[in-house]
N, C-alpha and C positions, 0 to 999 in steps of 0.2 A: 424442631430440627433446624440446624443453621443450614447456610448457603453451602459452606464447607462441606458439611455432611451430605447434603444433597451431592454437589459433585463428585466426591468419592464412591458415592453409591453408583452415580451414572459410569464412573470409570471402571467400577468392579464389573459391571455389565459389559462394558466393552474389553475390558481385558478377558473376560471370559471366553468371549468369541474371536480373541484376536489372533490373527494366523501371518501376520505382515512383518514379522519380525526381523526378516532377511531382505527389505528393501536397502538399497543402495543410496548414497548421500547424492548422487546425481539425479535431478528430477526428469521425468518422463518427457514433460513440456519445458523447454528452455526459456520460460518467461517468468520474471519476478514481477509479482504482483504487489502493487503499492496502493492500499485501500485505506480507509477511514475506521476507527474502531467502533464506530457507531453498531449497536446492537442489531440493528435492521440490517447491517453489510457482513452478509456471510459469502465470501468469495468461493467456498468449497461448494456451497449450495448454487449461487447464480451463474458461477461457471463451470459447474459439473465436474468439480476436481474430487480426486481420491486421494488417498495416501500416497505419497511418492510423485504426484503430478507436477507441482508447481512450488517454487519459493514464494512465500508471502509475508510483505511487511505491512505492518498495521501502525497508524499514528494519529493523532486528532487531525481530522480534516482529509485524511489521505494526501498530505502537503509534501512536496519536496523540500525538505530542510536540508541544512548541512550534514546533519546525523543520519538522514535516510539516504542521502546521496553517498554518502561514505559507506554505509551497510551496502548499498548496492554494488559499490567498488569493491568491497570485501568480498562479496558473493563472486563477484566476476573473476577475482583473483584465485579465489578458493576453487572454481570450478577449472579455470586455467593449470592450477597445480594438479588437478584431478586428470587433465588431457594431457599430462606430459610437456606443460609449458605453451601449448597451442591456444591461441584466443578462442574462447568458446563463443557460440553463436547464441548468446544470450540477449534476450530483449528485456525491456521494462514498459509495463503496461501501468500507468498512472490512472488510478479509477477513483474519482469522487462522485458525489452523490446528490440528488434533490435533497432538499429538506434538511440541510446539514447544519447543526448547531453553530459551526464555526461562521455561519453567515449573520448571527446574532452578534457575533464580535465588530461586524461592519458599522452597527448603528452608534451613533456618537455618543450618547450616554452609556452603552454597554462598554464601548471601546475605553471610554474615560475611568469607569469603575475596574475595568480589567487592568489598566495601566496603574492604578491606584494600588491595587492589590499586589501586582508583581513589581512595581517600583520602577517599571521600564515599559517601554513601547514596543520593545522586542517581541513580546507575545502575540499582541494585535498585528503588528507587523508581519509576522512569520504565518499566522494561521487565519486571519480575519478572510472570509472569502465576500467580496463585494458584488462581484458576478460570476457565477459558476463556469461559465464557459471560457471567461478570460482567466479564472484562477487556473483550470486546467492547461490553457493554452502558456500562460505564464510559467507554470511549473513543469511543462515539457519543455520548454526554451531552458530554464534553469538546468533541468536535468541533464540536456545534451551538452551544457557546458561544464559538467562535472561528474559526469560518468565516464568510464575508459572509452577510447578512440573506437569505433567499430560496431558500439554496442548501439541497438535501434531503441527507440522510446516513442511511446505513442500515448494518446490521451483518450479519457472516456468518462462518461458520465452514467451513472447507474440510478434508474428512477425506482425510487422506494415504493411508489404506488403501482407500478405496473410490472417492476421486475426486470425491465427491459434495459439494455446496454447500448449506448450510443457512441459512436466513434466521433470524436471532435477534433483531433489532431492524428492524422493517419501517421504509420511509423516514418521516423526520420532517423539517420544514423549519425551518431555522434563523431565529430571530427577531431 
């Protein structure tokens, strides 16, 4: 059995009991969660989210990139349209985690190999995590300069060994 067959089987079980097809597009919790794609990172589980609760963006490392910042801005504008043009009270929670594979990109020999594979330092420059707390802090600062004014941004670290979330940067409002 292929992984895809397994996934379709699981989806069939899910769909059989599914009764939430009437959920609206506006989330119950006005927070966008930006986190890592790591399989140990399940924001629905560690944040107690259900269907319709929050908007979630996942990328390698849970990094604030030009693309993820643009996606946050798109979601902000979408929520604004849904509110008849009024600015939504939408926040962004940047959540990175311990034991992230992107910390390996900080090692000089790995950084060199990745740069060779991609032919540019952009990948290492964008995704490498040299110090987790600094990474979160720097990404919150980057987000504050890139998201719509009035949006709050906070930074957190999820510990993959304990399941605990720690606030690194308290919410600040983009100006």
